[in-house]
C-alpha positions as CSV (number, residue, x, y, z in Angstrom):
1,M,6.1,-27.4,3.3
2,N,9.2,-25.5,4.3
3,R,9.0,-22.2,6.2
4,K,10.1,-19.8,3.4
5,N,7.7,-16.9,3.1
6,I,5.0,-17.0,0.5
7,V,4.3,-13.6,-1.1
8,L,1.0,-13.1,-2.8
9,C,0.9,-10.5,-5.6
10,G,-1.7,-9.4,-8.0
11,F,-4.0,-6.6,-9.0
12,M,-6.3,-4.9,-6.5
13,G,-9.3,-7.1,-5.8
14,C,-7.6,-10.4,-6.7
15,G,-8.0,-11.7,-3.2
16,K,-4.6,-11.4,-1.7
17,T,-5.9,-10.7,1.8
18,T,-8.6,-13.4,1.7
19,I,-6.4,-16.0,0.2
20,G,-3.4,-15.0,2.3
21,S,-5.3,-15.4,5.6
22,L,-6.8,-18.8,4.5
23,L,-3.4,-20.0,3.2
24,A,-1.7,-19.0,6.5
25,K,-4.3,-21.1,8.5
26,K,-3.8,-24.1,6.2
27,T,0.0,-24.0,6.4
28,G,0.4,-23.0,10.0
29,M,2.2,-19.8,8.9
30,A,1.5,-16.3,10.1
31,F,-0.4,-13.9,7.8
32,I,0.7,-10.3,7.2
33,D,-1.1,-7.8,4.9
34,L,1.7,-5.5,3.9
35,D,-0.6,-2.4,3.7
36,K,-2.0,-3.1,7.2
37,Y,1.6,-3.7,8.5
38,I,2.5,-0.2,7.2
39,E,-0.7,1.3,8.7
40,K,0.1,-0.1,12.1
41,Q,3.7,1.2,12.0
42,E,2.6,4.7,10.9
43,H,-0.7,4.9,12.9
44,K,-2.4,6.1,9.7
45,T,-4.3,4.5,6.9
46,V,-2.8,4.1,3.5
47,S,-5.2,6.7,2.2
48,E,-4.1,9.1,5.0
49,I,-0.4,8.5,4.1
50,F,-1.1,9.2,0.4
51,A,-3.1,12.4,1.2
52,E,-0.6,13.8,3.8
53,S,2.8,12.7,2.4
54,G,2.2,11.5,-1.2
55,E,2.7,8.3,-3.0
56,A,6.5,8.6,-3.1
57,H,6.6,8.6,0.8
58,F,4.2,5.6,0.9
59,R,6.4,3.7,-1.6
60,M,9.5,4.3,0.6
61,L,7.6,3.0,3.7
62,E,6.5,0.0,1.5
63,R,10.1,-0.7,0.4
64,N,11.3,-0.7,4.0
65,A,8.5,-3.0,5.2
66,A,9.1,-5.4,2.3
67,A,12.8,-5.7,3.1
68,E,12.0,-6.1,6.8
69,L,9.4,-8.9,6.2
70,A,11.5,-10.6,3.5
71,A,14.2,-11.2,6.1
72,K,11.8,-13.3,8.2
73,N,10.5,-16.8,7.7
74,G,7.1,-18.5,8.1
75,L,5.0,-15.7,6.7
76,V,2.3,-15.5,4.1
77,I,2.5,-11.9,2.9
78,A,-0.2,-10.2,1.0
79,A,1.8,-7.6,-1.0
80,G,0.0,-4.3,-1.9
81,G,-1.2,-4.0,-5.5
82,G,1.9,-1.9,-6.5
83,T,4.5,-3.5,-4.3
84,L,5.9,-5.9,-6.8
85,T,5.9,-3.4,-9.6
86,F,9.1,-2.1,-8.1
87,P,12.3,-4.2,-8.8
88,E,13.8,-3.4,-5.4
89,N,10.9,-5.1,-3.6
90,V,11.0,-8.1,-5.9
91,D,14.7,-8.4,-5.3
92,A,14.3,-8.1,-1.5
93,F,11.8,-11.0,-1.5
94,R,13.7,-13.2,-4.0
95,S,17.1,-12.7,-2.3
96,N,15.6,-14.1,0.9
97,G,14.1,-17.2,-0.8
98,C,10.5,-16.0,-0.6
99,R,8.1,-17.7,-3.1
100,I,6.1,-15.2,-5.1
101,V,2.7,-16.2,-6.2
102,L,0.6,-14.2,-8.7
103,L,-3.2,-14.4,-8.1
104,D,-4.3,-13.8,-11.7
105,I,-7.7,-12.3,-12.4
106,S,-9.1,-10.5,-15.5
107,P,-9.4,-6.7,-15.5
108,E,-13.2,-7.2,-15.8
109,V,-13.3,-9.3,-12.6
110,A,-11.1,-6.7,-10.8
111,A,-13.4,-3.9,-11.9
112,Q,-16.4,-5.8,-10.7
113,R,-14.9,-6.5,-7.3
114,L,-13.6,-2.9,-6.9
115,R,-16.8,-1.3,-8.0
116,H,-17.9,0.0,-4.6
117,D,-14.4,0.2,-3.0
118,T,-13.6,3.7,-1.7
119,T,-10.6,2.7,0.4
120,R,-8.0,2.7,-2.4
121,P,-6.4,6.1,-3.0
122,L,-5.4,5.3,-6.6
123,L,-9.1,4.6,-7.5
124,N,-10.7,7.7,-6.1
125,R,-11.3,9.2,-9.5
126,P,-14.1,9.7,-11.9
127,D,-12.7,7.4,-14.7
128,K,-12.3,4.5,-12.3
129,D,-13.1,1.6,-14.7
130,E,-10.9,3.0,-17.5
131,Y,-8.1,3.6,-15.0
132,I,-8.4,0.1,-13.6
133,K,-8.0,-1.3,-17.1
134,K,-5.0,0.9,-17.8
135,L,-3.3,0.2,-14.5
136,Y,-4.0,-3.5,-14.9
137,E,-2.3,-3.6,-18.3
138,Q,0.7,-1.7,-16.9
139,R,1.1,-4.0,-13.9
140,L,0.3,-7.5,-15.1
141,P,3.6,-8.0,-17.0
142,L,5.5,-6.9,-13.9
143,Y,3.6,-9.3,-11.7
144,R,4.2,-12.1,-14.2
145,E,7.9,-11.3,-14.2
146,A,8.1,-11.3,-10.4
147,A,6.1,-14.5,-9.8
148,G,7.5,-18.0,-9.7
149,L,3.9,-19.4,-9.7
150,V,0.8,-18.1,-11.4
151,V,-2.7,-19.3,-10.2
152,N,-6.1,-18.5,-11.6
153,A,-7.8,-16.4,-8.9
154,D,-11.3,-16.7,-10.4
155,A,-11.8,-20.0,-8.5
156,S,-13.0,-20.2,-4.9
157,P,-10.6,-19.2,-2.1
158,M,-10.4,-22.7,-0.9
159,Q,-9.5,-24.1,-4.4
160,I,-6.9,-21.3,-4.9
161,C,-5.2,-22.3,-1.6
162,R,-5.2,-26.0,-2.5
163,D,-3.7,-25.1,-5.9
164,I,-0.9,-23.0,-4.3
165,I,-0.1,-25.7,-1.7
166,A,0.0,-28.4,-4.4
167,E,2.4,-26.3,-6.5
168,L,4.7,-25.3,-3.7
């Protein structure tokens, strides 16, 4: 496998972090969770950044981090749920030869996995399940457009990694 970055995208709860860390171990690449990378740089959680500076500021930090990481090689990057809904981030990854993989799950599976999650700023709302479905429907076409490979993420993490490695 060559050393071009692998960027995992997909809806919140699809397993980007779990699959990304496992895929990195299997390929000998380094794993970076984009949200954690931003948190480390800013010394704040994503929730704190949203609360203190707003989503627009977070998206600017995300854009800068995506461009910085895209320029490197040998990384498995778990993109944030919204990262690849912005064309400039997709372009940054593509222009540097990164391979974008969509971990595809249904909105029902996403809602189930996110049921007790309180760490995601966009989901801290009373109509959480309705919002998940609406946001999923908005984002899925953008993920599909960005991705060069789509894998079913309802399988086990090990099977998903095998599928990705076989395809790439």
